[in-house]
N, C-alpha and C positions, 0 to 999 in steps of 0.2 A: 621249809617251815610248815608245820601242821596247820590246816585250815581251822578257823574257829567253829566252822560248821561240819568238820570232817569226821565226827565220831562214828557214823554208820558206814563210812567208806573204807574199803580194804586196800585200795591202791591210790597212788597220787594222781592228780589231774595231769593231763598232757600239757605241755608248754603251749601248744597251739590253742587249746581250750582256754588256758590262762589268759593269753593275749586277746582272744576273741571275746571272752566273757568280761574282761576288766573294763571298768568305767573310770578308774582313778585318773586316767590321762586327761579327763575333762571335769569330772565332778569334784576334783580337789578345790575348785573355785568356791565350793560351798563350805569350806573348812570353818569359817567364822560361825556360820549358822549351825553347823554340826556341834561345835564346842558349846555354843550358847544353849542349844537344845539339851545337850548332855548336862550342863550345869543346872538348868531348871529341873530336869528329870531326877538328878541326884538329890536335889533339895526335897523334891516330893518323896523320893524313896526314904529319906531320913524322916520326913513327917509321918509316914505310914509304918515306920518301924523296921524297914528292910536294912537300912544303914545306921550305924552308930555315928555319933558326932565325929569321932576320930577318923572313921572311914570316909565320911563326907569331906572332912578337911583334907585328907590325903588325896581324894579324887579331884577336889577343886585345885589343889596345888599342882597336881599332875597335869590337869588340863591347861593351867596357866603356863606351865613349862612347855607344853606342846605348842601352844599359841605363839610363844616367843620363838620357838625353833622354826615354825613355819614362816613367821614374819621375817626372820633373819636369813632364811634360805638354808638353814642347817638340816631341816627335816627332809628325809629322802623318801619320795613316793615310789612304790614298786607295784608292778602288775600283780604280784603274788598276794597283795592285800585286797585286790579286786576293786574296792571303792573307798571313798574318803571315810566312811563310817568305820569300816574294819581297820583301816590304816591308823585312825586315831585310837580306837580301842586297843589294838595290838600294842601300840607305843605306850599307852597308858599302863597296861599291865606290865610291860617291861620296866617302866619307871617306878611303879608303886606296889607291884606284886598282887597278892590275892584280892585286895580291895578293888582293883581295876576290873576283875572278872564279875563283880556284882553289879556293875553299872548297867548292864543290858537287861537286868531283871525288869519284868513288866513292860517290856517294849520289844518290837521287832524291827528288823531293817525296813520292813514295809511302811510302818508308821513313822519311822525315823527319817527315811528319805522323803516321804510325803511332807513332813514338817520342814526339813531343811530346804527343800525346793520351794515350798510355799513361802517361807521366810525370805529366801533369795528373790522370788518373784515380786513379793510385796515391797521389798526395799528398792528393787529396780523400778517399780511403779512410782514410788515417791521421788526417786532421783530423776526419772524422766519428766515427771510433772514439773519439778523445779527447773529443769533445763528448758522445757517448753515455755514456762512463764518468763524466763530470762530472755528467750528469743522474742516473745511478745513485747516485752518492755523495750528491747532494742528497736523493734519495728515502730512502736508508738512514739519513741523519741524522734525517729526520722519523720514520722507522719506529722508531728506538731509543727515542723518547719515548712510543711508543704500543703497546708489547707487551701492555699490560693494558687498552687501550681497546677495549671490546667494541662490535661493530656487527653487523648482520645480514649473513651471507653469503647469496648469492642464486643460485638457478638459475631459468631462465626468467623472470628479473626478479621472482621471488617469494621471499619469506623462506624460507630453507632451514635453515641451522644457524648458531649464533653463532661468529664469528671475531673476531680482533683487527684493528684498523686496520693495525697493523704487518704482519700476515700478508697482508692485501690489497695493501699497498704492495710487499711482497717479491714477490708474484705479478707485479706490473708489472715489477719489476726482472729477474725471470727471463726475460721475453720480450725485454728489452733486452740481457740477457747473450747470448742466442742471436743477436741482431743483431750484437753485437761479434764473436762467433765466426764468423758468416757473412762479415763484412768481413775478418776475419783469413784465413779460408780463401781468399777471392777474391784477396787480396793475394799470398799465396804462389803461387797458381796462375798469376797474371798478371805476376809480377815478372821479366820477360824482355825483353831489348833487341832491337828490330827493326832498329836502324840498321846499315847495311852490306848490307842485303838488295837494295838497288838498286830498280829499277822493279818487278821480279818474279822475276828469275832469278839474283841475285847480281851480283858485279862482277868485272872482270878485273884489279883492282889489288892483290889480295892483302890486302884489309882485315883488320886485326887486330880482329875483332869481340869477342873476349874482353876485350881491353884497354878498348874503349869501354864494354862492359857493366859492367866493374868500376869504371871511372871514374865512371859514372852511378849506381852503387849497385844495379845489378840482380844477380840471382842468376847469370844466364848469358845468352848470346845465344839468340834463338829458333832453332828447328831448321831450318825450311824457308822459303826466301825468298818463295815464292809465297803460302804461308799467312800469312807475317808482314805483308805489305802488305794482305792481304784481311781479316785477322782483326779483328773488333770485339767479340769475346766479352768482353774486359776491360771495355768500356763497358756491355755488356748485363749483365754481372755486377754492376757498380756500380749500374746502374739498378734491377735486381732487388733488390739489398740495400737500396737506399733505399726502394723500394716496400714491402718487408716492414717496414722501420723505420717508415715513415709509417703503415702499417696498424696497427702497435702503438701509435703515438702517437695515432692516431685513436680506438682503443678506450679508451685512458686518458682522452682528451679527452671522449668520450661520457659516461664516468662522472663526470667533473668537472662537465659540464653538468647531469646528473641531480642530483648531490649539492648543487649550488648552488641548485636550485629550492626554492621554499617547501615543496613537498610532501615533499622529503627533509630539507632544512635541515642537511645534514652539514658544509658548508663555506661560507665567505664569501671570495670572491676579493677581492684588494686593489683599491683604487680605481685604482692604477697600471696594472693589467692588466684593467680593465673599461671599458665604455662605457655611455652613457645613451641614452635615446630622445629623438627630436626633438619628440615630442608628449606623451609620458607622463612627467611629472617624477619619478615614483616608481621608474622602471625602472633596474635595474643589470644590464646584459646580459653574459653570459659570452662575449664575442666572441672572446677568444683561443682557448679550446678549440673553439669552433664553427668558427673559421677553420682551425684545425689539422685538424679533420675534413675540411674541404673541400680542404685542400692534399694530402691523401692521394690524392684522385681525380686531381689534376694529375700526381702522381708516377706513378700507374698508367698514365695516358695516355702519358707520356714513354717508359715501357718498351715499351708496345705500338707506339708510333710507330717506334722503332728496330727492333724485331722485324719490323715490316712492311717497312721499308726493306731489311733484310738477307735476307729470306726467299727471294728469287729471284735474287740476284746471282751471276753466274758468276765464277769466278776469272779474273784476279786483282783489281787495283784497278778500281773504277768510280766515276764522278763522283757517283752516287747517295750514296756514302759521305760526301760533304760534309754530308749531312743528319744526321750522327751527333752533332754537337757541341752544337747549341743545346739539345737535349733533356737532355743530360748537364749542361751548364752550369746549366740551369734547375733540374733536380732537386737538384744539389749545393747551389745557393743556397737552395732551398726547405728542404732538410733541415737545413742549418746554422742558419738563422734560426729554424726550428721548434724545434730542440733547445735553442737559447739561450733563446727566450722561454718555452718550457714549463718549463725549469729555474727561471727567475726567477719565473714565475707560481706555481709550487708552493712556492718558498721563502718567498713572501709571503702564502700562503693561511692563513686561520684555520680550524682544525678544531673543530667543535662536538661535543665528545665526549659531553656529556650527551644531546644529541639522538640520537646514534648508539646510546647505551645504551638510551634510551627506545624507539627503534624495534626494538631487539633483544628487547624484552619483548612484541612483537606477532608473531603468526604462528606461535606454538607451535614455536619454534626448537629446543627440547630434546626434542621428541617422539621422535626417533631414540634419544636416551639412555634413555628409558623402555623402548623395545623392546629395546635392548641389555641393559638391567638384567634384563628378564624372561628373556632367554636365559641370561645369565651367572649370575644369582643364584637364579632360580626354575626353571631347567631346562625352560623352555617353548620349543618349536621356534620359529625366527624367524618363520615365516609366521603362526603363531598369535599370537606376540608383536606382530606388525605389526597383526593384526586387533584385538587387545585395545587397543593404543595408539590405533588409529583410533577406538574407542569412547570412550576417555578424551578425545580431541580433540573429538569430537562433544559430549561432556558440557560441556567448557569453553566451546565455542562457544555452546551454549544458555544457559550461565550468563553469557556475555559477558565472560569473563576469559581470560587466557593460561594455558596448561597449567602454566607454571612457578609459578603461585600456588596450585595445588591442594594440599590437605593429604593426609597419609597416609591419614586416615580416608576422605576422598572417593575416593581411588584404590582402596582396598579395597572400598568400597561398589559400585564398578563391576565389579570382579572380585576375588574373595577370594584368588586365587592370587598377587596382588601382595604381596610381602613387605615388611616394615619396611625403611626406607632408600630406598625408591623416590622419595619426595618430594625427597630431598637431591640426586639426580642431575638433577632438573629445573631446578635453579638454573643460570642461563645462564653464569655465570663457571665453575662446576664443569663444565658441558658443554664449554666452550671448552678448559679445562685437561685434560679427559679425553682429548682427541685428541692424545696425546703420542707417536704413532707417527712414524716418520721422514717428514718433509715435512708434518706436521700443524700445527695452529694453536695448540697449547699454547705458552705463553710461552717455555719452554725450547727447544722446537723452532724457534720463530721466531727466537730469538736465535742459534741455531746456523746458521740459514739466512742471517741477516745477516752473521755472521762468515765464512761461506763466500763470499758475494758480495763482501765487502770484500777477502778474499784474492785473489779473481779479479781485482778491479780493480787491485790492486797488481801482480799478475803480468802483466796485459794492458798496463799502462803501461810496465813494464820491458821487455816484448817490443818495444815501439815505439821504444825509445831506441837 
């Protein structure tokens, strides 16, 4: 079959070139965007006098037929068509004849693919935001039940201070909130239509680019035609946003892996989201969070791959840019399924609150509370208070107990300046509730944080409607 661009060529392309050059094997995924862009372009061509009403009607009917064929699986994609744009245009011409040949007037594959890919990326952006918000809501539902569930807060993976499970979960949500905001910012920055830029320098047809942008739901047309066909910042923004999201998912997953171990015993993952060993019958492996950790590396690689493609490209369009889509398609798919399975995995997880509390009574988590008491109630400078508390910890270590179990008499035997009431601040629940500053782990503060995040979710959902 003759190529749509083959007029100046005297011989056929080699089969090897055809296979090497084709992108139809993956860019077919943008068929909806391509048909939508073609509909808007056809309406614009009618408005500026290139198409008659009958021709417009014929094109619209043909595009509807093609959409139905693709959805039903009847449409046959072939490498000879090179890409989704030529595949659809060729089929349209077969279906409706000469009118189909007019559709490509006043546009190039350069601005066409830039439009399709941008539409795909922006829709993936919104879909991913919706999935992140759903994960956040699942986490907050769990958190509401655990504002008084005490567990060890850690630094350097060592016991540090007592916190609530809800507080820890809210910390996860805060990172996801930033992810949503990052996607929101990227969407606003990239919500511009490239169609009508032509190959690189605009067109002589008087395209109404504002009409097309409005028809497709963009904020406005892009400013410069050369930049429009060259720009893949929108794809890089999406890949970066996904990489950041997957990094956060990986950190959550790492803690789930730790918490599910015998050494921690904080959670049990449901059988629905666990696997076993082929040789050890007793094993129940946390494969979901482990695989989520691994998926983050895949997403980082996709970002670096496209950065590497784009770093040395001169303006305007270059064939190298064909290498932009597979990385994005892969990262979008990876992020979508990762968000879905993490949400379901968490919703079916059992939290062992007694084990968490038991672990919170190890490691002298309320030591800082004693130091603060010495400053606040005994008038001792903090550095001296720190030293005295260290001696109290050393005493508890030698006795083989946690500092929270020491009596007032024992404390005063270590240093007579320790006033009555010191033993009360060593209670781990009192220690948690004492941190009632803005952003702290006290139950009242955690509930306020939950309410703030729920308000954010409502607002973010409304902004996408």
